[in-house]
Structures are given as structure tokens and as C-alpha cells.
C-alpha positions in Angstrom: 0.0 0.0 -0.1 1.6 3.5 -0.9 1.9 5.9 2.0 0.0 9.1 1.6 0.5 12.4 3.6 -1.6 12.7 6.9 -3.6 15.8 5.8 -6.8 16.6 7.3 -6.1 14.7 10.6 -9.0 15.1 13.0 -7.9 16.5 16.2 -10.1 16.5 19.4 -12.2 19.7 19.3 -10.6 21.8 22.4 -12.8 24.1 24.3 -13.8 27.4 22.2 -12.2 30.6 23.7 -14.4 31.9 26.5 -16.1 28.5 26.9 -17.5 28.0 30.4 -17.6 24.0 30.2 -15.0 21.6 28.8 -14.4 17.8 29.1 -12.3 14.9 27.8 -14.4 11.8 26.1 -13.0 8.7 26.7 -14.3 5.1 25.6 -13.4 2.2 27.9 -11.7 4.4 30.4 -8.6 4.8 28.3 -9.4 5.4 24.8 -9.1 9.1 24.3 -8.6 11.5 21.5 -4.9 10.9 21.0 -5.5 7.0 20.4 -8.2 7.8 17.7 -5.8 10.6 16.2 -3.5 7.5 15.7 -6.4 5.4 14.2 -7.1 8.3 11.9 -3.4 8.6 11.1 -3.0 5.0 10.4 -6.0 5.4 7.7 -4.4 8.4 5.9 -0.7 7.6 6.0 -1.2 3.6 5.6 1.8 3.3 8.0 1.7 2.6 11.8 5.2 4.2 12.2 4.2 7.5 10.5 1.0 7.4 12.4 2.7 7.2 15.6 5.0 10.1 14.8 2.0 12.1 13.7 0.3 11.3 16.9 3.1 11.7 19.0 4.0 8.1 20.1 7.1 6.1 19.7 6.8 3.1 17.3 6.6 0.5 20.3 4.3 2.7 22.3 1.8 2.7 19.3 2.2 -0.9 18.9 1.6 -1.5 22.6 -1.5 0.7 22.7 -2.7 -1.2 19.6 -2.4 -4.4 21.2 -4.2 -3.3 24.2 -7.0 -1.8 22.6 -7.4 -4.9 20.3 -7.6 -6.8 23.4 -10.3 -4.8 24.8 -12.2 -4.9 21.3 -11.6 -8.6 21.1 -10.8 -8.2 17.6 -7.7 -6.9 15.7 -7.9 -2.8 14.9 -5.2 -2.8 12.3 -3.4 -5.5 9.9 -0.4 -5.7 7.7 -0.6 -5.2 4.2 2.3 -7.0 2.1 3.9 -5.9 -1.2 3.4 -2.8 -3.4 5.8 0.0 -4.3 6.3 1.1 -0.7 7.1 -2.5 0.5 3.9 -3.0 2.4 2.2 -0.9 5.3 -0.8 -1.0 7.6 -4.4 -0.4 7.3 -7.4 -0.2 9.7 -9.6 -3.4 10.0 -13.5 -3.2 9.8 -13.6 -3.0 13.6 -11.4 -0.2 13.8 -13.5 1.7 11.1 -16.6 0.9 13.4 -14.8 2.3 16.5 -13.5 5.2 14.7 -17.2 6.1 13.3 -18.6 5.6 16.7 -16.1 8.0 18.1 -16.8 10.7 15.8 -20.5 10.5 16.3 -19.8 10.4 20.0 -17.7 13.7 19.8 -20.6 15.4 18.0 -23.1 14.4 20.8 -20.4 15.6 23.4 -20.1 18.9 22.1 -23.8 19.5 21.9 -24.2 18.1 25.4 -21.6 20.8 26.4 -23.2 23.6 24.4 -26.6 22.8 25.9 -25.4 23.0 29.5 -23.4 26.2 28.8 -26.7 27.6 27.5 -27.9 26.8 31.0 -25.1 28.1 32.8 -25.5 31.5 30.8 -29.1 31.8 32.4 -27.6 31.9 35.9 -25.7 35.3 35.8 -24.0 35.7 38.9 -22.8 31.8 38.3 -21.7 32.6 34.7 -19.6 35.6 35.8 -18.1 33.6 38.7 -17.0 31.1 36.0 -15.7 33.4 33.5 -13.3 35.1 36.1 -12.0 31.5 36.7 -11.4 30.8 33.2 -9.4 34.0 32.5 -5.7 32.9 32.0 -2.8 35.5 32.5 0.7 35.5 33.9 -0.3 38.1 36.5 0.1 36.5 39.8 -2.2 38.9 41.6 -5.7 39.0 40.4 -8.8 40.5 41.9 -12.2 40.7 41.1 -14.5 43.8 42.2 -16.6 46.7 41.6 -15.8 49.7 40.0 -16.8 52.3 42.6 -15.4 55.9 41.0 -13.8 56.9 37.6 -11.8 60.2 37.7 -11.4 61.2 33.8 -8.4 63.3 32.7 -7.5 64.5 29.0 -5.1 61.8 28.9 -5.2 59.7 31.8 -8.3 58.0 33.9 -8.2 56.9 37.4 -10.3 53.8 38.2 -11.0 52.8 41.8 -12.0 49.2 42.1 -13.5 47.9 45.4 -12.4 44.2 46.3 -13.8 41.9 48.7 -12.9 42.9 52.4 -13.5 46.6 51.7 -10.2 47.0 50.3 -9.8 49.6 47.1 -7.3 49.3 44.4 -6.4 52.3 41.8 -5.5 51.9 38.4 -4.4 54.6 36.1 -4.9 53.9 32.4 -5.2 56.0 29.6 -8.3 57.6 28.3 -8.2 55.8 24.9 -8.2 52.4 26.7 -11.3 53.6 29.2 -13.2 54.6 25.9 -12.3 51.2 24.6 -13.5 49.4 27.6 -16.6 51.4 28.2 -15.8 51.5 31.9 -18.8 52.3 34.2 -19.2 52.7 38.0 -21.0 50.1 39.4 -19.5 47.6 36.8 -17.6 44.5 37.2 -13.8 44.5 36.8 -10.6 42.5 37.5 -7.3 44.3 38.9 -4.4 42.2 37.5 -0.8 43.1 39.2 2.5 41.4 38.4 4.3 40.0 41.6 7.4 41.9 40.6 5.5 45.2 41.0 4.6 45.0 44.4 6.9 46.4 47.1 6.8 45.2 50.6 7.2 47.6 53.5 7.6 46.3 57.1 8.7 49.7 58.5 7.6 53.0 57.3 9.6 54.8 59.7 7.8 57.8 59.6 7.7 58.3 55.9 4.8 58.4 53.4 5.1 56.4 50.1 3.6 57.7 46.9 2.1 54.5 45.7 -1.3 55.0 45.4 -1.9 51.5 46.4 -1.0 50.5 49.7 -2.4 47.1 51.4 -1.6 46.0 54.9 -1.7 42.5 56.0 0.1 39.7 57.5 2.8 37.4 55.6 1.1 34.1 55.4 3.2 32.4 53.0 7.2 32.6 52.3 8.3 30.4 49.1 12.0 30.5 48.7 13.4 30.2 45.2 17.0 30.2 44.1 17.0 34.1 43.4 13.9 35.3 44.6 11.2 34.4 47.1 7.3 34.7 46.6 5.9 36.7 49.9 2.1 36.4 50.2 0.3 38.9 52.3 -3.2 38.0 53.4 -5.5 41.1 53.9 -8.2 41.3 56.3 -11.3 39.6 54.7 -9.2 36.9 53.2 -7.6 38.3 50.1 -4.0 37.6 49.3 -1.4 39.7 47.4 1.7 38.2 46.5 5.1 39.9 45.9 8.2 38.7 44.2 11.2 39.4 46.4 14.8 38.9 46.2 16.5 36.5 48.5 18.6 39.3 49.7 15.8 41.6 50.8 14.2 38.6 52.3 17.1 38.3 54.5 17.7 41.8 55.1 14.1 42.7 56.5 14.1 39.3 58.1 10.8 38.5 56.8 8.8 35.6 58.6 5.2 34.1 58.4 3.2 36.0 60.5 4.8 39.4 60.2 2.7 42.5 59.6 3.6 44.1 56.1 2.0 46.4 53.6 2.0 45.6 50.0 2.4 48.8 47.8 2.3 49.0 44.2 1.4 52.2 41.8 -1.6 52.6 40.2 0.3 52.3 36.5 1.2 48.7 37.7 -2.4 48.1 37.8 -4.1 46.3 34.6 -7.8 46.3 34.1 -9.9 43.5 32.8 -13.8 43.8 32.2 -16.2 41.7 30.7 -17.0 41.9 26.8 
């Protein structure tokens, strides 16, 4: 059998961007999307060796998986093809074709089920809003959901004050263009994002006042040392936690310890805002 390039290989459909629900479909507890990618690759290439590379298996691993699946199905799933210009190859058996067809139908039903359940979720506004906040992916370690309490508009910069759980406030300074694009409104929901590296810890003000607009006082609840820097978690009254990335030298110089009082400070320009579309 001549070998063909693996074009049009069907992959497991990932959850759509912004989707609230996702789920992995498996047959017999172990036959997942990757296994069926392997079957489809055998069908397209006529070669288990090429199919294994396409689906990310070693040749031995692909054979072992096929043997296990064949034992579960109680029928061979691939068979060798002798001769031909390419010196032979592999092809799916009728049992494998039947299994692949069943998988494709189940995938369609599974997707339809998830869409129906997501439609129900969207009818629960509070729950849907909570799940959307949880599904947001960002490298900013500090993420605080809250309500916009005030918006001070200037010609170039807009100051936004966000109230987060515990009665704390976070101020963000963004451009007027960004504020207009985001259609910010008082009383609306927003998420404040602050990188841990932007947070400065203060344990003793020594009579000085900082210019940083955001100063959140709490207690050191976590201190995780790394090779060069440490992550220090400050728990605020009400339970929210601010994480700062601090050099190990600074940890030693300030003699930081769990249970110690500290203030997390960061500039309003260090705060990014996210709002629902």
C-alpha cells in the first residue's frame, strides 16, 4: 500500500475561547482523542510508524496501545498489508473503522451536550460571571475581582478605583483611550491584574509616606523561597492575598517571617484592568 501524507488529521476539538465548559471524552476509560488520532493517522498514511510520529507516540508505544485496544475490542484494529511499491504498510480493520465512526458520532454528541449545558449556565448570571473570572488565563499572579466605585477622567489618563472583597480598594491609572475602548462604568465588574514583581513590601515606614497609590496592609502568610527570589504572600483582612516577588537578599535584610505585619505597595500604573466583553 502506498503511503500518503497525513493531511486533514482530525483532532479533538478544544473548548472554544471563552467557553465555560469543557470535558474529555474517553471510551472504555482509556481510549481518548489521542488514540483516535492514531487510528485516523493510520488510515491516512497507511503506516503505523508514520501514524505514531503524527500522533506523538513512539513506534513501540503505538504497537502496545494498539495491542491493548485490540484486546479490549476482542478484534484486531490494524492489519499488515504486504507488497506494493512502498514495501507494504498497515491499514485499519472493519472493527477499527466501526470504532472510529462511533467516536466521531460521540464527539458530536458530546460537543452538543456541552453547548446545551453552557446555555443553561449562561442563564445563571451570577454563576456565569464567577466561572468567566475563573477561566481567565494570565501570567499576572495577583488577580482581584471587584466593582468599579469611581472613575476620574482626565484628558490623557483615567483613574479607576476598584473595590474588592474585604472592603479594600485598588486604584488603576489607564489611558483615556483604553477607558473609552473598555466602556468603563461605575458599578460595573472588573478584574485588577498586578504582577508580583510590581509589588513592593514595606515592614516599617519609619515616619515616611509613600507615593504609591495602592498600599494594602496585612500579614505575611506564605514565604516560598526560590534560587534567586522568593514569593511572599500577604493576607489582607477579609482573606484576599497579595503576592510579591522579592529577592532573597531582601528577604534576609528585612528578616521576613510568616506572621509578620507588612504592607503591599504598588503604583496605580502597575495595575491592569480587565472587564467582561
